[in-house]
C-alpha positions as CSV (number, residue, x, y, z in Angstrom):
1,M,0.0,0.0,0.0
2,L,1.1,3.5,-0.7
3,P,1.9,5.4,2.5
4,L,-0.3,8.3,3.6
5,G,0.8,11.5,2.0
6,T,2.3,9.8,-1.1
7,A,1.7,11.7,-4.3
8,A,-0.9,9.9,-6.4
9,P,1.0,8.3,-9.4
10,S,0.0,9.7,-12.8
11,F,-0.7,7.4,-15.8
12,A,-1.6,7.5,-19.5
13,L,-3.0,4.2,-20.7
14,P,-5.2,3.0,-23.6
15,D,-8.8,2.3,-22.9
16,V,-9.5,-1.2,-24.4
17,V,-13.0,-0.2,-25.5
18,S,-12.5,3.2,-27.1
19,G,-8.8,3.2,-27.8
20,A,-8.5,6.7,-26.1
21,T,-5.6,7.5,-23.8
22,I,-6.9,7.8,-20.3
23,S,-5.0,9.7,-17.6
24,L,-5.6,11.5,-14.3
25,E,-6.0,14.6,-16.3
26,T,-9.0,13.0,-18.2
27,F,-10.9,13.4,-14.9
28,A,-9.7,16.9,-14.1
29,D,-13.3,18.2,-14.0
30,K,-14.3,15.5,-11.4
31,K,-14.2,16.1,-7.7
32,A,-13.1,12.4,-7.2
33,L,-11.5,9.6,-9.1
34,L,-11.7,5.9,-8.3
35,V,-8.8,4.0,-9.8
36,M,-9.5,0.3,-9.7
37,F,-7.1,-2.5,-10.5
38,L,-9.0,-5.5,-12.0
39,C,-8.4,-8.5,-14.2
40,R,-10.8,-10.7,-15.9
41,H,-9.6,-14.1,-14.6
42,C,-9.5,-13.1,-10.9
43,K,-12.2,-14.9,-8.9
44,Y,-12.6,-11.9,-6.7
45,V,-13.3,-9.6,-9.7
46,Q,-15.7,-12.2,-11.0
47,H,-17.5,-12.1,-7.6
48,V,-17.8,-8.2,-7.6
49,K,-18.2,-7.5,-11.4
50,Q,-22.0,-6.9,-11.2
51,T,-21.5,-4.6,-8.2
52,L,-18.8,-2.7,-10.2
53,T,-21.3,-2.3,-13.0
54,S,-23.9,-1.0,-10.6
55,L,-21.4,1.4,-9.1
56,G,-20.4,2.7,-12.5
57,K,-24.1,3.3,-13.4
58,E,-24.9,4.9,-10.1
59,Y,-22.0,7.4,-10.3
60,Q,-22.1,8.0,-14.1
61,G,-22.5,11.7,-14.8
62,T,-21.6,12.7,-11.2
63,D,-18.6,14.3,-9.7
64,L,-17.0,10.9,-9.3
65,G,-14.8,9.6,-12.2
66,I,-14.1,5.9,-12.4
67,V,-11.4,4.0,-14.3
68,A,-10.4,0.3,-14.2
69,I,-6.9,-0.8,-15.0
70,S,-5.7,-4.3,-15.8
71,A,-2.0,-5.0,-15.6
72,N,-1.8,-8.7,-15.9
73,D,0.5,-10.4,-18.4
74,A,-1.7,-11.4,-21.3
75,T,0.7,-14.0,-22.4
76,A,0.3,-15.8,-19.0
77,Y,-3.4,-15.0,-18.7
78,A,-5.1,-14.9,-22.1
79,Q,-8.4,-13.8,-20.4
80,D,-6.6,-10.6,-19.4
81,A,-5.6,-9.6,-22.9
82,P,-7.0,-6.3,-24.2
83,D,-9.6,-7.9,-26.6
84,S,-10.9,-10.1,-23.7
85,L,-11.1,-7.1,-21.4
86,K,-13.0,-5.2,-24.1
87,A,-15.4,-8.1,-24.3
88,M,-15.8,-8.1,-20.5
89,A,-16.5,-4.4,-20.4
90,A,-19.2,-4.9,-23.1
91,A,-20.7,-7.9,-21.4
92,E,-20.9,-6.2,-18.0
93,S,-22.0,-2.9,-19.5
94,F,-19.2,-1.0,-17.7
95,T,-19.7,2.8,-18.0
96,F,-16.1,3.6,-17.1
97,P,-12.9,3.3,-19.1
98,F,-11.1,-0.1,-18.8
99,C,-7.4,0.4,-19.5
100,Y,-4.6,-2.0,-20.1
101,D,-1.2,-1.5,-18.4
102,E,1.0,-3.7,-20.6
103,T,4.2,-2.8,-18.8
104,Q,2.7,-3.0,-15.3
105,A,4.4,0.3,-14.6
106,V,1.2,2.0,-13.4
107,A,0.2,-1.0,-11.2
108,K,3.7,-1.0,-9.7
109,A,3.6,2.8,-9.1
110,Y,0.3,2.3,-7.2
111,T,1.7,-0.8,-5.5
112,A,-1.3,-2.8,-6.7
113,A,0.0,-6.3,-6.2
114,C,-3.4,-8.1,-6.6
115,T,-7.0,-7.5,-7.7
116,C,-9.4,-6.1,-6.8
117,I,-7.7,-3.0,-5.4
118,G,-9.0,0.5,-5.8
119,Y,-7.5,4.0,-5.1
120,L,-10.0,6.8,-4.6
121,E,-8.8,10.4,-5.0
122,H,-11.2,12.7,-3.2
123,P,-11.8,14.5,0.0
124,F,-15.2,12.8,0.6
125,E,-16.9,13.1,3.9
126,K,-16.2,10.1,6.1
127,E,-19.9,9.0,5.8
128,T,-19.6,8.7,2.0
129,T,-18.7,5.1,1.4
130,L,-19.5,4.6,-2.3
131,G,-20.8,1.2,-1.4
132,F,-17.4,-0.2,-0.6
133,D,-18.4,-1.2,2.9
134,D,-21.2,-3.3,1.4
135,P,-20.4,-7.0,0.5
136,P,-19.0,-8.0,-1.9
137,L,-17.0,-4.8,-2.5
138,S,-15.6,-5.0,1.1
139,L,-13.1,-7.4,-0.6
140,C,-11.6,-4.4,-2.2
141,H,-9.2,-2.1,-0.4
142,M,-9.9,1.5,-1.1
143,V,-7.6,4.5,-0.7
144,L,-8.5,8.2,-0.8
145,S,-6.4,11.0,-2.2
146,D,-6.9,14.7,-2.1
147,P,-7.1,15.8,-5.8
148,K,-5.8,19.3,-5.1
149,N,-2.4,18.1,-4.0
150,R,-2.6,14.5,-5.3
151,K,-1.7,13.0,-2.0
152,I,-2.9,9.5,-0.9
153,V,-5.0,9.4,2.2
154,H,-6.7,6.3,3.5
155,M,-10.4,5.9,3.7
C-alpha cells in the first residue's frame, strides 16, 4: 500500500474499449476519481463485477470519475488480454474506461499487487462510502487521495 501523503501516481493508458488514452487529467473536472485494478480471470473480480457495473451506473454523470486498469500479463493469462477485457467491459456494461497497463508500470507505481484493489482520490466526507463497505466490495481495499495536492490518504 502507498503510505499516507504519497503523491498519487500519474498514468496514461489506452482504454481497451475506445482506444482513447486515459490519464488522471482525463478526470480533471471531477471532484473524485476511483482508480481500480482489476483483471478478468480473478475470482474476486468475478465475484464483484455486477457490483462494479452498478457502481459505474450509479455514479455515471456525477462528480466521481471511475477508471479500471488491468496490468496482468496477457501471455500468461489470455483472459486478461485487451480484446478479452473489451469483451468483459461490453458484457458487463461498464460505464467507465477499462485500461490496459501492458508494462505493469502503473500498477507498480500504485503498489497494486493483486486485484481487486482501488484507489479513490477525493476529500469525501467520512460517511460517504460509495458502497465499498457493502459486500462484496468490502473485498476491495480503497484509498482516498486529495485531488488538489494529489496525496494519498486512506479511507
